[in-house]
C-alpha positions in Angstrom: 82.3 118.6 118.6 81.9 119.8 115.0 83.2 117.8 112.0 85.5 120.0 110.0 84.5 120.4 106.3 86.9 121.4 103.6 86.6 122.7 100.1 88.4 120.9 97.3 91.0 123.7 97.6 91.7 122.5 101.1 90.3 125.5 103.1 88.0 125.1 106.0 84.5 126.3 105.3 81.1 126.1 106.9 82.3 125.0 110.4 83.8 126.5 113.5 85.7 124.2 115.8 85.1 124.6 119.5 87.8 123.2 121.7 88.4 124.8 125.1 86.6 127.9 123.9 87.1 128.4 120.2 89.9 127.9 117.7 89.8 128.6 114.0 90.9 125.6 111.9 92.9 126.3 108.7 94.2 124.5 105.7 96.1 121.3 105.3 97.9 119.9 102.2 97.2 116.7 100.3 100.1 115.5 98.2 100.4 112.6 95.8 103.2 110.3 97.0 103.4 107.7 94.3 104.6 108.4 90.8 102.3 107.9 87.7 103.9 104.5 86.9 103.2 102.8 90.2 100.4 100.2 89.7 97.9 99.9 92.5 100.2 100.6 95.5 98.7 99.7 98.8 99.5 98.6 102.4 101.3 101.8 103.3 103.4 102.8 106.4 105.1 106.0 107.3 107.7 107.4 109.7 108.9 110.9 110.5 112.6 111.3 111.2 113.0 112.5 114.9 116.3 114.1 114.1 114.8 116.1 111.1 111.0 116.3 111.0 111.2 117.5 107.3 112.5 114.0 106.4 109.7 111.5 106.0 109.9 108.0 104.7 106.9 105.9 103.5 106.7 102.4 102.1 104.2 100.3 100.3 103.7 97.3 98.1 102.5 97.5 94.5 101.6 95.2 91.6 103.5 94.5 88.5 102.0 93.7 85.1 103.1 90.0 85.4 101.0 89.7 88.6 103.9 89.8 91.1 104.1 92.4 93.7 107.1 94.6 94.6 107.9 97.1 97.3 108.6 100.8 97.1 110.2 103.3 99.5 109.2 107.0 99.2 111.3 109.7 100.7 110.5 113.4 101.3 113.1 115.9 102.5 110.7 118.9 102.6 108.0 117.9 105.1 106.0 115.9 102.6 105.7 118.6 99.9 107.5 116.4 97.3 108.5 112.7 97.2 111.0 110.5 95.4 110.5 106.8 94.8 112.8 103.9 95.1 112.0 100.3 94.2 113.0 97.8 96.8 114.5 94.7 95.2 112.9 91.4 96.1 115.0 88.5 97.5 115.2 85.9 94.8 112.4 87.5 92.7 109.6 86.6 95.1 106.3 88.3 95.7 106.4 91.1 98.3 103.8 92.4 100.8 102.9 93.7 104.3 105.3 96.6 104.3 106.1 98.6 107.5 108.6 101.2 108.5 109.9 102.3 111.9 112.5 104.9 112.9 115.1 104.8 115.7 115.9 107.9 117.7 118.9 108.8 115.6 116.9 108.6 112.3 117.9 105.2 111.3 114.9 103.5 109.5 114.0 99.9 109.2 111.7 98.6 106.5 110.1 95.2 107.0 108.0 93.0 104.6 107.1 89.4 103.8 108.5 87.7 100.7 107.1 84.5 99.4 106.4 82.2 96.4 103.8 79.4 95.9 101.3 80.4 98.6 98.1 79.4 96.7 99.6 76.8 94.4 98.6 73.2 94.9 102.1 71.9 94.1 104.5 74.8 93.9 107.8 74.0 92.2 109.9 76.3 94.4 107.9 77.3 97.5 109.4 79.8 99.9 108.4 82.4 102.4 110.0 84.6 105.0 110.2 88.0 106.7 112.9 90.5 105.7 114.2 93.9 107.0 116.3 96.4 105.1 117.8 99.5 106.8 118.8 103.0 105.8 121.3 105.1 107.8 121.2 108.1 105.6 117.6 109.2 105.3 116.6 106.8 102.5 119.4 107.6 100.1 120.6 104.0 100.3 119.5 100.8 101.9 121.2 97.7 103.2 120.8 94.3 101.7 117.7 92.5 103.0 118.3 90.7 106.3 116.2 87.6 107.0 114.2 87.6 110.3 113.5 84.1 109.2 113.4 82.4 105.8 111.8 79.1 104.8 113.5 77.9 101.6 111.7 75.3 99.6 108.7 75.5 102.0 105.5 77.4 102.2 104.6 75.9 105.6 104.6 77.3 108.1 103.6 80.6 106.5 104.8 83.9 108.1 102.3 86.7 107.7 101.6 90.4 108.4 104.6 91.5 110.3 104.9 94.9 111.9 107.8 96.5 113.7 108.8 99.1 116.2 112.1 100.5 117.4 112.8 101.3 121.1 113.4 105.1 121.1 113.1 105.5 124.9 116.0 107.4 126.5 117.4 105.3 129.3 115.7 102.1 128.2 117.9 99.0 128.7 117.0 98.0 125.2 117.3 101.3 123.4 117.5 100.9 119.6 116.3 97.3 119.8 114.0 96.5 116.8 111.0 94.3 117.6 108.9 92.6 114.9 105.7 90.7 115.5 103.6 88.6 113.1 101.2 85.7 112.6 102.5 82.2 111.9 100.1 79.9 110.1 100.8 76.2 110.4 99.2 75.7 107.0 97.7 78.8 105.5 94.0 78.4 104.6 93.7 74.9 106.2 90.4 73.9 107.8 92.0 71.1 109.7 91.5 71.6 113.5 95.1 70.7 114.3 96.5 73.5 112.1 96.8 76.7 114.2 97.8 80.3 114.0 99.9 82.0 116.6 101.6 85.3 117.3 105.4 85.3 117.2 108.0 88.0 117.9 111.7 88.4 117.0 114.0 91.2 117.9 117.4 92.7 116.9 119.9 94.0 119.3 122.4 95.1 116.6 120.2 97.6 114.9 118.8 95.3 112.2 121.9 93.4 111.3 120.6 90.1 112.7 117.5 88.9 114.4 116.9 86.4 117.2 115.1 83.1 116.9 111.3 83.6 116.9 109.5 83.5 120.3 105.9 82.4 120.4 103.8 84.9 122.4 100.2 83.6 122.1 99.2 80.9 124.6 96.0 79.9 122.8 96.1 79.6 119.0 93.5 80.4 116.4 92.4 78.7 113.2 94.3 79.2 109.9 91.5 80.4 107.7 92.7 84.1 107.8 89.4 85.3 109.2 87.7 86.0 112.5 89.0 82.8 114.1 92.6 83.5 113.2 95.1 85.4 115.4 96.1 88.5 113.4 97.2 92.1 113.7 100.0 92.2 116.3 101.6 95.7 116.2 104.3 96.1 118.9 104.8 99.2 121.1 107.5 100.1 123.6 106.9 101.5 127.1 109.0 103.9 129.1 111.1 101.2 130.8 111.7 99.3 127.5 108.8 96.9 128.1 107.2 95.6 124.9 103.4 95.6 124.5 101.3 93.5 122.0 97.6 93.5 121.3 96.2 91.2 118.6 92.7 90.2 117.2 91.2 86.8 117.3 88.1 84.8 118.1 88.0 86.0 121.7 88.4 89.6 120.8 91.5 91.8 121.5 94.2 89.9 123.4 97.0 91.6 125.4 100.5 90.5 126.4 103.7 92.1 127.4 107.4 91.4 127.8 109.7 93.0 130.4 113.0 91.5 129.3 113.4 92.8 125.8 111.1 90.3 124.0 112.5 87.1 125.3 109.7 86.0 127.6 106.0 86.9 127.7 103.2 86.7 130.3 99.8 85.1 130.1 97.4 86.1 127.3 94.6 88.3 128.6 91.5 89.2 126.6 90.9 93.0 127.2 88.0 93.7 124.8 85.3 91.9 122.9 85.0 92.9 119.2 81.4 92.4 118.1 81.4 91.3 114.4 85.0 90.1 114.6 88.0 91.6 112.8 87.2 90.3 109.3 84.4 92.8 108.5 82.5 92.7 105.2 82.3 96.1 103.5 80.9 96.8 100.1 83.5 97.7 97.5 86.4 95.8 99.2 87.4 92.2 98.6 88.3 92.1 102.2 88.5 94.6 105.1 89.9 94.2 108.6 89.5 96.0 111.9 92.7 94.8 113.5 94.2 96.7 116.4 97.1 99.2 116.5 99.0 100.0 119.7 100.9 103.1 120.8 102.5 104.7 123.9 102.6 108.3 125.0 106.3 109.1 125.4 105.8 112.8 125.9 106.6 114.7 129.1 102.9 115.5 129.6 100.4 114.4 132.2 99.7 111.1 130.5 103.3 110.0 129.9 103.5 106.3 129.6 99.8 105.7 128.8 99.2 102.8 126.4 96.6 103.1 123.6 94.8 100.6 121.4 92.9 101.5 118.3 90.6 99.1 116.3 87.3 98.8 114.4 84.2 96.6 115.4 80.5 96.5 114.7 79.0 96.9 118.2 76.6 99.6 117.0 75.6 97.7 113.8 78.1 99.2 111.4 81.9 99.4 111.5 83.1 102.2 113.9 86.5 103.2 115.1 87.4 102.8 118.7 90.2 103.6 121.2 90.8 102.6 124.7 93.8 103.2 127.0 95.7 101.9 130.0 97.5 104.1 132.5 99.3 101.2 134.1 101.0 99.1 131.5 98.0 97.1 130.5 96.8 96.1 134.0 93.6 98.1 133.7 91.8 99.6 130.7 89.4 102.4 130.1 86.1 101.9 128.4 86.2 102.1 124.6 85.7 105.6 123.1 84.1 105.9 119.7 86.4 108.0 117.5 84.2 108.8 114.5 81.6 111.4 115.5 78.8 110.7 113.0 75.5 109.5 114.4 75.6 106.1 116.2 74.1 103.3 114.2 73.6 105.3 111.0 74.8 102.5 108.8 77.9 104.4 107.5 81.1 102.4 107.6 84.4 103.6 108.9 87.3 101.4 107.7 91.1 100.6 107.9 92.1 102.6 110.9 95.7 103.4 112.0 97.0 105.4 114.9 100.1 107.5 115.9 100.7 109.0 119.4 102.8 112.2 119.0 105.9 111.8 121.4 106.1 115.6 121.8 102.6 116.3 123.1 100.9 112.9 123.6 98.1 113.7 121.1 96.4 110.6 119.7 96.0 110.9 115.9 94.0 108.4 113.9 93.3 108.1 110.2 90.5 106.0 108.7 88.3 105.7 105.6 84.8 107.2 106.0 81.5 106.8 104.3 79.3 109.1 106.3 77.1 111.3 104.1 78.1 109.3 101.1 76.3 106.6 99.0 77.3 103.2 97.7 81.0 102.5 97.8 81.9 106.2 97.7 84.7 106.7 100.2 86.4 109.6 101.9 89.3 109.9 104.4 89.2 111.3 107.9 91.8 112.3 110.5 90.7 112.2 114.1 92.7 113.9 116.8 92.5 113.8 120.6 94.5 116.1 123.0 92.8 114.8 126.2 94.2 111.3 126.4 91.7 109.7 124.0 88.6 110.8 125.9 87.3 113.0 123.0 88.2 113.3 119.3 87.8 116.0 116.7 87.2 114.7 113.2 88.8 116.5 110.2 87.8 115.6 106.6 90.9 115.2 104.5 90.8 117.2 101.3 90.5 114.3 98.9 87.7 113.8 96.4 85.5 110.9 97.5 86.4 107.8 95.3 84.4 104.7 94.3 85.9 101.3 95.2 86.4 98.3 93.0 86.4 94.9 94.8 88.2 93.3 91.9 91.3 95.5 92.7 93.1 94.5 95.9 93.0 97.5 98.2 95.4 96.3 100.8 94.9 95.7 104.5 96.0 98.9 106.2 97.0 102.6 106.0 99.6 104.6 107.9 100.1 107.7 110.0 102.9 109.3 112.0 103.0 112.4 114.2 105.9 114.5 115.6 106.0 118.0 117.1 102.4 118.7 116.0 103.1 117.6 112.4 100.6 114.8 111.6 101.0 113.0 108.3 98.4 110.3 107.4 99.3 108.3 104.3 96.6 106.3 102.4 95.7 104.6 99.1 92.8 105.7 97.0 91.3 105.0 93.6 92.1 107.5 90.8 89.9 105.7 88.3 87.9 102.5 88.3 90.9 100.2 88.2 93.9 102.2 89.3 95.0 103.4 92.7 97.6 105.9 94.0 99.0 106.8 97.4 98.7 110.3 98.8 99.6 111.9 102.1 97.9 114.7 104.1 100.1 117.1 106.0 98.6 118.8 109.1 100.6 121.2 111.2 99.0 121.5 114.7 100.1 123.8 117.5 101.4 121.4 120.1 98.8 119.9 122.4 95.9 121.6 120.7 93.4 121.3 117.9 94.6 124.6 116.3 96.2 124.1 112.9 99.3 126.3 112.3 
C-alpha cells in the first residue's frame, strides 16, 4: 500500500493508490471548525445525522481566561463546509470536560460531559462532580437543559471521569433509542492508597435522555486511582445487532472486554482480550499526557461482515506508539490478531497518537484518525486518516491536508479526537496548534465511493 501525499492545496500528488487494481485518489477538504475566539479547544467528538448527512454536530471543551473550562457545540448544515458555534452553559458554573456526542436513528443528538469543582484542591469549599447529558431534537438549533446521569453535590469523591456514550440505532432492537453511557469511577482521584480503586460503570436512558438509571458497575476487578497504566480507563460503548452492549477498556492487564444482553442492566465476567505493551498512559514528547485507550465499533451494514465488532487502540509493542485494530465476528467470543494500522516502517521510532475510529453503517468500512510523526522531527505533528474496506485486514493511510504543527506540553492538548462516517462521507475532527500557545479545531471531509478507497 502507498501512503497518500497531498499538497497544501489539498490535491494528491506523487503517489498512485493501488487497491484491487488501481484507483486514482483525489482531493479532500480541511475546514476550520472553531471560531477565532475559542481558546485552546480540545477533546472533540463528532456525529453525522443519519436522516441528513449534510447536518453534522461536533462538541469540545475549551478554556476560559479565568482558568475554567467550558463546552461548545458546533453545527454544520452543509456537509462540514461551514460551522456555527454555540456555548453550552455549565451547571452551577462548574468546570467542564470529556465531551462526547452520539446520534439516534431519527437524528436526535445527545451531548455528554463531566462537570466538577474542587478536584485538585486540598480543602475545596464547595466540591461537586457529576456527569450530564443535554439533547437536541432539531439539529442543534436548541438544546435541552442538562440532565444529570449522576451528580455529587458537596463531594468530590467518588469522582466520575471520562464518560462516553452511544445510542442504539439498530432497527428491530428491543432497546432501540436507548442511550448508554460508560465511565470510570475513582474512589479517590489520585490516591495511592491500595484500598482506593477505579472501576467501570454504566448507566442508560430508556426515555431518550430525559432520565438515566442508577449506575451499574461493570468491571469485576478494579484498578488503582492514579490515572495512569494501573487505572481502568477508556470505556467506549458499542451496540450490536440484537441490542447487546459491548465495552472494552484499558487497564493494568491490557484490554478488557465485557458485554450486556439485557440493555445494560447485567454484565458478564471480565475477559482480557489483548495485552498492551507499554500500557495506555504513553509518554510522547510535546504532550503533558497522551493515552492509547481503546475505541469500539460495530459493523451495522448489510455487507458480508455485518455484526463484526472492532476495537482500536495504541500500544508500544514495536518500541514506539503504533495504532492497532482487531475484530470479533462472534460478539466478542473470539478475536483476530491485532493489525497495525499506520503503514510506516515498523520500529522506526515515529509516534502515532490519539486514535479514534468510526465504522460506516452503510458499507462497513473502518475509518481511523490519528496524529502522526512519520517523516517529521521533534514534536512536529501531522494528522492521518486510515481506511479499511476489507474488515480491518489492511488499511490505506491518507495524509490530511494540514500543515504539521509543533506541540507545547504547557498547553493541555486533551485526551482524544473524533471521527464519524456515513454513506462514504468520512469526517475526522481534531485539535491542532495554530501558534506556540493557541489551538484550534478543524475537520477533514472525505467523500469515498461506498465500499472502496476511491474518493468521489
